[in-house]
N, C-alpha and C positions, 0 to 999 in steps of 0.2 A: 116921229116914228117911235113905235113901241119899244124898241131895243134901246134907243138913246134915252128915252124917259125912264127906263128901268136900270139905266147904268150898266147895260150888258156890252161886253166887247164884241164887235162884229166887223166885218168887211163887206162893202158892196162890190159886187163884180158885174159891170155891165158887159154886154156883148151884143153883136149885130144879129138882131132876130130876122130870119127869113120868113116873110109873110106866107110863103107856100108851104112851110114846115107843118107836119102833122104831129110829130112826136116832140113836144116842146122840151120835156126833160132831157131826152137824149141829144136834142140840138144844144142845149145849154151845157151839157157835160162835154160834148165834142168841141165846142166853141171855146170853152174855158180849160180844155185839156185835164178834166177831172174824170176819175174812174166813175162809171155809171152808179156804182154802189154807194157813192158818197153824195149823190144828187138825189134829193128826195121831192117827190111829187105829192101835192096836196089834192086829196079827192074828198068829195062829199057824198055821203050815202044816206039813205033813208033807213032808220032803225025804228023799232016799236015806239021809242020815245020821241021820235021826230028826226031832225038832221044831225048828223055827227060828221066830224073831220077824221080823216085817216092820213098819216103822213108816212109814205112807204118809198123805198128805193126805186128809181126809175128803171133799174136792172130787172125788176120783177113786176108783180101786180098785186092788187089788193085781194086778200082772202076775206071775202064778205062774211063767211061763216065765223071766222075767227074774229073779225070786227064785232059782230053781233054778240059774240060770246064775251069778248072783253068788256062790253058795255052792259052785260048781264042779260042780254036777250038771246032770241033764237034766230032771227032773220034779218038780213039786211040786203038792200038793193042799191045800185047806183041812183043818185038823185037826177032829176031832170035839169040839164044845163042851164036853161032859162031861170028856173027856180033857184039854182045855185048862185047864178050871177046877181040875182035880185037880192037874195039873202046875205051874201058875203060882200057884195059891193065891188067884186072883182070879175074880170073876163076869164072864161075857161082858157087855160094855158098861162094864166098869170095869177092864179089864186095863191094868195099867201096864207099860211096858218096864223099869222099875226095881222092884227089890225082889221079884222072883219067887222061888218056892221053890228053883228050880234055874236057873242061868245058862245060857241057851240062846244059840245062835249068833244074832246080831242084824244085820239089814240096815235102815238108815234110808235112805229115799228121798233122793236127791241134792238134791231141791227144798228140803229143810229148811235147806240151807246158804245159800239165797237171802235168809233172814230173820235178823234181829239175835236175835229170840227166836221160839220156837215154843210151842205148847201141846200137852199130852197128858195122858192120864188119870193121876191121882194114886192110883189103886187102888180107886176106888169111883165109882159113877155119882153125878154132882153135884159133883165136885171135879176140877179141872184144874190142872196144874203149868205154870208158864211159866218157860222157862230158855233159854239160848243152846243151839243146836243142837250145837255143839262139846261142851258138857258131857254132854248125852245120849249122844253118840257115845263119849266117853271113858269114861263110867261103865258103859256096857252092852258096851264093847270092840267096838263095832259097825263094820261097813264101811259105806261109803255107795255107792249104786248107783241107777241109774234103775229102780226097782221099782214105781213107781206109774204109773198111766195114766189118762188122762181118761176120764170116762164120757160 
């Protein structure tokens, strides 16, 4: 695991995943008793330069225009799920920002820095990682920007 290799402090949080769940992040938050603002979802978008990763709170949604701007572009659109699974090596609902097949440009929503620790997918449905947001930023070589918006 990338966090172990990097010597980062983290905790794994397994939970019982409901195969009928549609909102994976909300399911994780509710199962773990964690505020939705502290659980972050990993989304992949198409930007001018190719694919990019956005890590945003499950309590909101991705601001595609802000993501494009954070990466120096003008446009972004959600990437095709099959392509995302092929490129990252993860299934939708279990995409981790860490350990992807190919390192993609990553933007972590700046609200992550408001918390001592945040939660995000460990690479499969039913398993979350808790670590300091600075560790996630460091390991993904991410930039932080306001790319999430309230729903």
